C-alpha positions as CSV (number, residue, x, y, z in Angstrom):
1,M,123.6,91.9,341.6
2,A,125.4,92.9,344.8
3,I,124.3,91.8,348.2
4,A,124.8,94.3,351.1
5,N,126.8,93.2,354.1
6,I,127.1,95.3,357.2
7,T,130.7,94.4,357.9
8,E,132.1,93.9,354.4
9,E,131.9,95.4,351.0
10,P,128.9,94.2,348.9
11,I,129.6,91.1,347.0
12,L,128.0,89.5,344.0
13,T,125.0,87.1,344.4
14,S,127.0,84.6,342.3
15,E,129.9,84.7,344.7
16,V,127.6,84.4,347.8
17,D,126.0,81.4,346.1
18,R,129.4,79.8,345.4
19,R,130.3,80.2,349.1
20,H,127.1,79.0,350.7
21,I,124.6,77.1,348.5
22,L,124.3,73.4,348.1
23,H,122.6,73.1,344.7
24,P,120.2,70.1,344.4
25,F,121.1,67.2,342.1
26,T,124.5,68.4,340.8
27,D,128.2,67.6,340.8
28,L,129.4,69.8,343.6
29,S,133.0,69.6,342.4
30,V,131.9,71.1,339.1
31,M,129.7,73.7,340.8
32,E,132.8,74.9,342.7
33,K,134.0,76.5,339.5
34,A,130.9,76.9,337.4
35,E,129.4,80.2,336.4
36,R,126.1,81.1,338.0
37,T,123.1,82.4,336.0
38,V,121.4,84.7,338.4
39,I,117.7,85.1,337.7
40,V,116.3,88.3,339.1
41,G,112.9,88.6,337.4
42,A,110.1,86.8,335.5
43,R,107.0,87.6,333.5
44,G,104.8,85.4,331.4
45,N,106.9,82.7,329.7
46,Y,110.2,84.5,330.3
47,V,112.8,85.0,333.1
48,F,115.4,87.6,333.2
49,G,119.1,87.4,334.3
50,E,120.9,90.1,336.3
51,D,122.9,91.0,333.2
52,G,119.6,91.9,331.4
53,R,119.4,88.7,329.3
54,K,115.9,87.4,328.6
55,F,115.3,83.6,328.5
56,L,112.3,81.7,327.4
57,D,111.5,79.4,330.3
58,G,111.5,76.1,328.4
59,L,111.4,74.0,331.6
60,G,108.7,75.9,333.4
61,G,110.8,76.5,336.5
62,M,111.0,72.8,337.4
63,W,107.9,71.2,335.6
64,C,105.8,73.6,337.6
65,V,105.1,77.1,336.4
66,N,102.0,76.2,334.5
67,I,100.2,79.5,334.3
68,G,103.4,81.5,333.6
69,H,105.4,83.9,335.8
70,G,104.5,87.1,337.6
71,R,100.7,87.0,337.6
72,N,99.4,90.0,339.6
73,E,96.2,88.2,340.5
74,M,98.3,85.4,342.1
75,A,100.3,88.0,344.1
76,D,97.0,89.6,345.2
77,A,95.5,86.3,346.2
78,I,98.5,85.5,348.3
79,A,98.7,88.9,349.9
80,D,95.0,89.0,350.7
81,Q,95.3,85.6,352.4
82,V,98.3,86.7,354.4
83,R,96.4,89.8,355.6
84,R,93.3,87.7,356.5
85,L,95.0,84.7,358.0
86,D,98.7,84.0,357.5
87,Y,98.8,80.5,359.1
88,Y,97.1,78.3,361.5
89,S,97.6,74.7,362.6
90,P,95.7,72.0,360.6
91,F,95.9,69.5,363.5
92,D,92.9,68.0,365.3
93,D,89.6,69.7,364.5
94,L,91.2,73.0,363.2
95,T,90.7,74.0,359.6
96,T,90.7,77.1,357.4
97,P,88.3,78.1,354.5
98,A,91.2,78.0,352.0
99,M,92.2,74.4,352.9
100,A,88.6,73.1,352.9
101,T,87.7,74.8,349.7
102,L,90.8,73.5,347.9
103,A,90.2,70.0,349.1
104,A,86.7,70.1,347.7
105,A,88.0,71.4,344.4
106,L,90.5,68.7,344.1
107,A,87.9,66.0,344.9
108,R,85.7,67.5,342.2
109,H,88.4,67.0,339.6
110,A,89.9,63.7,340.8
111,P,88.5,60.5,339.2
112,G,86.4,57.9,340.9
113,S,85.9,58.1,344.6
114,L,89.1,60.0,345.3
115,N,87.5,62.5,347.7
116,R,89.9,62.9,350.7
117,V,93.0,65.0,350.7
118,L,96.1,65.0,353.0
119,F,98.0,68.2,352.1
120,T,101.8,68.0,352.2
121,T,104.7,70.4,351.6
122,G,105.6,69.1,348.1
123,G,105.8,66.1,345.8
124,S,108.4,64.2,347.9
125,T,106.3,64.4,351.1
126,A,103.2,63.5,349.1
127,A,104.7,60.2,347.8
128,D,106.3,59.5,351.1
129,S,102.8,60.0,352.8
130,A,101.1,57.8,350.2
131,V,103.4,54.9,351.1
132,R,102.7,55.4,354.8
133,I,99.0,55.5,354.1
134,A,99.2,52.2,352.1
135,H,101.0,50.5,354.9
136,H,98.5,51.8,357.5
137,Y,95.5,50.8,355.3
138,F,96.7,47.2,355.2
139,E,97.3,47.2,359.0
140,R,93.7,48.4,359.4
141,I,92.2,45.6,357.2
142,G,94.2,42.9,359.0
143,Q,96.9,42.3,356.3
144,P,100.0,43.6,358.0
145,S,102.3,41.4,355.8
146,R,101.6,43.7,352.8
147,R,104.7,45.9,353.1
148,H,106.4,45.6,349.8
149,I,106.2,48.5,347.3
150,I,106.9,48.0,343.6
151,T,108.3,50.9,341.5
152,R,110.1,51.2,338.2
153,D,113.5,51.9,336.8
154,R,114.0,55.5,335.7
155,S,111.2,56.6,338.0
156,Y,111.4,59.7,340.1
157,H,109.2,60.1,343.2
158,G,111.2,62.5,345.4
159,S,114.2,63.1,347.5
160,T,113.2,62.1,351.0
161,Y,115.0,59.0,352.2
162,L,112.0,56.9,351.3
163,T,111.0,58.5,348.0
164,A,114.7,58.6,346.8
165,S,114.6,54.8,347.4
166,L,111.4,54.6,345.4
167,S,113.1,56.4,342.5
168,D,115.6,55.0,340.0
169,R,118.4,53.4,341.8
170,S,120.9,55.9,340.3
171,Y,119.5,58.6,342.6
172,C,121.0,56.7,345.6
173,E,124.5,56.0,344.1
174,G,126.9,56.9,346.9
175,W,123.9,57.4,349.3
176,S,122.1,55.1,351.6
177,R,118.7,53.7,350.5
178,E,115.9,51.5,351.7
179,S,116.0,48.2,349.9
180,G,114.2,45.8,352.2
181,F,110.7,46.4,350.9
182,I,111.2,48.4,347.7
183,H,111.5,46.6,344.4
184,H,112.1,47.9,340.8
185,I,110.8,46.6,337.6
186,S,111.5,47.8,334.0
187,A,110.6,51.2,332.7
188,P,108.1,51.1,329.9
189,G,110.4,53.0,327.5
190,L,109.8,52.1,323.9
191,Y,113.0,53.6,322.5
192,R,115.2,51.1,324.5
193,R,112.9,48.1,324.4
194,P,114.5,44.8,323.4
195,D,115.4,44.6,319.7
196,N,112.8,43.2,317.3
197,M,110.0,43.5,319.9
198,S,106.8,45.2,318.8
199,E,104.9,47.6,321.0
200,S,102.2,45.1,321.9
201,E,104.9,42.4,322.6
202,F,106.8,44.8,324.8
203,T,103.6,45.6,326.8
204,D,103.0,41.8,327.3
205,Y,106.7,41.5,328.4
206,L,106.2,44.3,331.0
207,I,103.0,42.8,332.4
208,E,104.6,39.4,332.6
209,E,107.6,40.9,334.5
210,F,105.2,42.6,336.9
211,E,103.3,39.4,337.5
212,S,106.5,37.5,338.0
213,K,107.7,40.0,340.6
214,L,104.4,39.6,342.5
215,A,104.8,35.8,342.4
216,E,108.4,36.1,343.7
217,L,107.4,38.4,346.6
218,G,104.0,36.7,347.2
219,V,100.9,38.8,346.4
220,E,99.9,38.7,350.0
221,N,103.1,40.7,350.9
222,V,102.7,43.5,348.3
223,A,101.1,46.8,349.4
224,A,101.3,49.1,346.4
225,F,102.5,49.8,342.9
226,I,103.6,53.5,342.4
227,A,103.9,55.0,338.9
228,E,104.1,58.3,337.1
229,P,101.7,58.2,334.1
230,I,104.6,59.6,332.1
231,Q,107.9,59.2,333.8
232,G,109.4,62.7,334.1
233,S,112.9,63.1,335.3
234,G,113.7,59.6,334.1
235,G,113.5,60.9,330.5
236,V,109.9,61.6,329.7
237,I,109.0,58.0,329.2
238,V,105.6,57.6,327.5
239,P,104.2,54.1,328.2
240,P,103.0,51.8,325.4
241,S,99.3,52.0,324.6
242,G,97.2,50.1,327.2
243,Y,100.2,49.4,329.5
244,L,98.8,51.5,332.5
245,R,95.3,50.0,332.2
246,R,96.7,46.5,332.3
247,M,99.0,47.3,335.2
248,R,95.9,48.7,337.0
249,E,93.9,45.5,336.3
250,V,96.7,43.3,337.7
251,C,96.8,45.5,340.8
252,R,93.1,45.3,341.3
253,A,92.9,41.5,340.9
254,A,95.8,41.1,343.4
255,G,94.3,43.6,345.9
256,I,97.3,45.9,345.5
257,L,96.9,49.6,345.8
258,Y,97.7,51.7,342.8
259,I,99.4,55.1,343.5
260,S,99.5,57.4,340.5
261,D,102.2,60.0,340.9
262,E,100.8,63.1,339.1
263,V,103.2,65.6,340.6
264,V,104.3,66.5,337.0
265,T,101.4,65.4,334.8
266,A,98.5,67.1,336.7
267,F,97.1,70.7,336.3
268,G,97.3,70.9,332.5
269,R,100.7,69.6,331.6
270,L,99.1,66.9,329.5
271,G,95.9,68.8,328.8
272,H,93.8,67.7,331.8
273,I,93.6,68.7,335.5
274,F,94.4,65.0,336.3
275,A,95.7,62.7,333.5
276,S,95.3,59.3,335.1
277,Q,91.7,58.7,333.9
278,A,91.3,61.4,331.3
279,E,94.5,60.5,329.3
280,F,95.3,56.9,330.4
281,G,91.9,55.4,331.4
282,I,92.8,54.4,334.9
283,V,91.2,55.3,338.3
284,P,94.0,54.8,340.9
285,D,93.5,54.4,344.7
286,M,95.7,57.4,345.4
287,I,97.0,60.4,343.4
288,T,100.0,62.4,344.6
289,T,100.3,66.0,343.4
290,A,102.4,69.1,343.8
291,K,104.2,71.4,341.3
292,G,101.5,72.7,339.0
293,L,99.0,72.7,341.9
294,T,100.2,76.2,342.7
295,S,102.2,76.7,339.5
296,G,105.3,76.9,341.7
297,Y,104.3,80.2,343.3
298,I,104.3,78.7,346.8
299,P,105.2,75.1,347.8
300,L,102.3,72.7,348.3
301,G,101.6,69.1,347.7
302,G,98.9,66.5,348.5
303,V,97.8,62.9,348.5
304,I,94.2,62.4,347.3
305,V,92.8,59.2,348.7
306,S,89.8,57.0,347.7
307,D,86.7,56.8,350.0
308,E,87.4,53.1,350.3
309,I,90.8,53.7,351.9
310,Y,89.5,56.5,354.0
311,E,86.6,54.4,355.5
312,R,89.1,51.8,356.6
313,M,91.4,54.3,358.2
314,C,88.6,56.0,360.2
315,S,87.3,52.9,361.8
316,P,87.3,52.8,365.6
317,G,90.7,52.4,367.2
318,S,92.6,53.9,364.3
319,Y,94.8,57.0,364.6
320,F,95.9,58.9,361.5
321,N,99.4,59.4,362.6
322,T,100.9,61.5,359.8
323,G,100.9,65.1,358.6
324,F,103.0,68.2,358.7
325,T,103.1,71.6,360.4
326,Y,102.4,73.2,357.1
327,S,99.8,70.8,355.8
328,G,97.1,72.8,354.1
329,H,98.9,76.1,354.7
330,A,96.3,78.8,354.2
331,V,98.4,80.9,352.0
332,A,99.5,78.0,349.8
333,C,95.9,76.8,349.5
334,A,94.8,80.3,348.5
335,A,97.5,80.3,345.8
336,A,96.3,76.9,344.6
337,L,92.7,78.0,344.4
338,K,93.6,81.1,342.3
339,N,95.9,78.9,340.1
340,L,93.0,76.5,339.5
341,E,90.7,79.4,338.7
342,I,93.1,80.8,336.1
343,I,93.6,77.4,334.5
344,E,89.9,76.9,334.2
345,R,89.0,80.5,333.2
346,E,91.7,80.7,330.5
347,R,90.9,77.2,329.3
348,L,94.6,76.3,329.5
349,C,93.9,72.5,329.3
350,E,92.1,73.0,326.0
351,H,95.0,75.2,324.9
352,V,97.5,72.5,325.7
353,R,95.5,69.9,323.8
354,A,95.4,72.2,320.8
355,I,99.0,73.4,320.8
356,G,100.7,70.2,322.2
357,P,100.7,68.5,318.8
358,L,102.6,71.5,317.3
359,F,105.2,71.2,320.0
360,E,105.6,67.5,319.4
361,K,105.9,68.0,315.7
362,K,108.4,70.9,315.9
363,L,110.7,69.0,318.3
364,G,110.2,65.8,316.3
365,E,111.9,67.5,313.3
366,L,115.2,67.3,315.3
367,R,115.4,63.6,314.7
368,D,117.3,64.2,311.5
369,L,120.3,65.5,313.4
370,P,123.3,63.2,314.0
371,L,123.3,63.6,317.8
372,V,119.6,63.0,318.2
373,G,118.6,59.4,319.0
374,D,115.0,60.0,320.1
375,V,112.4,62.7,320.6
376,R,109.6,61.7,322.8
377,G,106.9,63.0,325.1
378,H,103.3,64.2,325.0
379,R,101.9,67.7,324.6
380,L,103.9,70.1,326.9
381,M,106.1,67.4,328.4
382,M,109.0,66.5,326.0
383,C,112.5,65.1,325.9
384,V,115.4,64.9,323.4
385,E,117.8,62.0,323.9
386,Y,121.3,62.3,322.5
387,V,123.5,59.4,321.3
388,A,127.0,58.9,320.0
389,D,125.8,56.3,317.5
390,K,122.2,56.3,316.2
391,T,122.3,52.8,314.8
392,R,123.4,51.2,318.1
393,K,121.8,53.8,320.3
394,E,125.2,54.1,322.0
395,L,125.5,56.9,324.6
396,F,128.3,59.4,325.0
397,A,130.7,58.9,327.9
398,D,129.4,60.6,331.1
399,E,132.3,63.1,331.1
400,T,131.2,64.4,327.7
401,R,128.2,66.0,329.5
402,I,126.3,66.1,326.3
403,G,123.1,67.4,327.8
404,K,124.9,70.2,329.6
405,R,126.7,71.2,326.4
406,I,123.5,71.6,324.5
407,W,121.9,73.4,327.5
408,R,124.7,75.9,327.5
409,H,124.4,76.6,323.8
410,C,120.6,77.0,324.3
411,Q,121.1,79.4,327.1
412,K,123.4,81.6,325.0
413,R,120.5,81.9,322.5
414,G,117.9,82.8,325.2
415,L,116.3,79.4,325.9
416,L,116.4,77.5,329.2
417,V,116.0,73.7,329.0
418,R,116.9,71.1,331.6
419,P,120.0,69.0,331.2
420,L,119.8,65.4,332.5
421,A,123.0,63.5,331.6
422,H,122.4,62.6,327.9
423,L,119.0,64.3,327.8
424,N,117.3,67.7,327.6
425,V,113.8,67.9,328.9
426,L,111.2,70.6,328.2
427,S,108.1,71.5,330.2
428,P,107.3,75.1,329.3
429,P,104.4,77.1,330.8
430,L,101.0,76.1,329.4
431,T,100.7,79.6,328.0
432,L,103.3,78.8,325.3
433,D,102.2,80.0,321.8
434,A,103.0,78.8,318.3
435,Q,105.7,81.5,317.7
436,E,107.5,80.5,320.9
437,I,107.3,76.8,319.8
438,E,109.1,77.7,316.6
439,F,111.7,79.6,318.7
440,V,112.3,76.6,321.0
441,G,112.7,74.2,318.1
442,D,115.0,76.5,316.1
443,V,117.2,77.2,319.1
444,L,117.5,73.6,320.0
445,R,118.5,72.7,316.4
446,A,121.2,75.4,316.4
447,A,122.5,74.4,319.8
448,I,122.7,70.7,318.8
449,L,124.6,71.6,315.6
450,D,127.0,73.8,317.5
451,T,127.6,71.0,320.0
452,A,128.3,68.5,317.2
453,D,130.9,70.9,315.8
454,E,132.4,71.4,319.2
455,L,132.7,67.6,319.7
456,V,134.4,67.2,316.4
457,R,136.9,69.9,317.2
458,E,137.7,68.1,320.5
459,G,138.2,64.8,318.6
460,I,135.1,63.1,320.1
461,K,133.6,60.7,317.6
462,V,130.1,61.4,316.3
463,A,128.7,58.6,314.2
């Protein structure tokens, strides 16, 4: 597609991109020469390239297009809100019907006493705000020493300075990070647990590690533990049975706040509006959310806070000193309300619970391939991990770019997946059907086999 320019001849979108765009989370030296796939349209579970190619959106945009693309009723809801009220400040005593109605809807679906919402601009600002709220809460109850935050390896909580520091340490390689009050413990990944350790023994090991970290820091100095119910960008790490409940119990006994990062797992991805209690049996003190909240149609995020935290923060002499110009943006809230209406009306959570096992089974069949070390995930949140040696679980060298190779072969066949180093992750729209599941599995299989042949031709050993 050509972009008009008043002073020059029209140039291709791909070339404009090459000259001016900093693509998130990529090797810029590679992007200097890489071809661009220009997406110009979308409808349902598919997106369309400028060259007319059609792709099944196997990653749901970025874990977010839950109701599918191009919904006319979403466009109408957004346009109607713009015509009625485009924007107004959420500060002080100002509010809008869309913001208030959405907050009430989220409180209705959230577990326990999570009834108060701070709207943010996305998942990063939600997690960032949750940590600030945790620190403020302990200031209000006279425990200002509680500053430390415990997070996990292979986590992802955002890309602000604070939330990048909360994420896996690899996200800050070559970048500055906050390390004074942020501490990492092991990811609960069963595939790479210590050899000869059972699932229950591994859970015990993780709980003991957490308790040891608390003892090392001093329980009286720890404010919060933050965790994704299933770790997303770290490789779709599904925790062992009972792990999250036990972590929650330790937090409760120690007076530590539990922040459940549901930016990916909420709004149907795992078959529930919120997965913390419905899927994992925990009621956290805060839930962060974004992505599927609007199905990606407009940016919006939020922190949902318990009544207990709220009551302490609204005591006399307290000032809630956080928020954003676009907190509770009326147009974004209108989109979220319509999105939630569609999810409920079309029973998409029930659909995910029904079709998710088919997706798991189809992708699980890839385990017989030589490059596939593990297939893991739950319902419509899945990952394939590739290894050079299945017996030793040995990874390919970084420069092999195994995930990217397979991603490229998938794209040639009309499927978009997400490459993450030695992984491909999938998070398709919740409207995926059985025929499309077969397509995804068959394309991945062909792409993996083509990649194995490619590696052999290049002299790269495949055990």
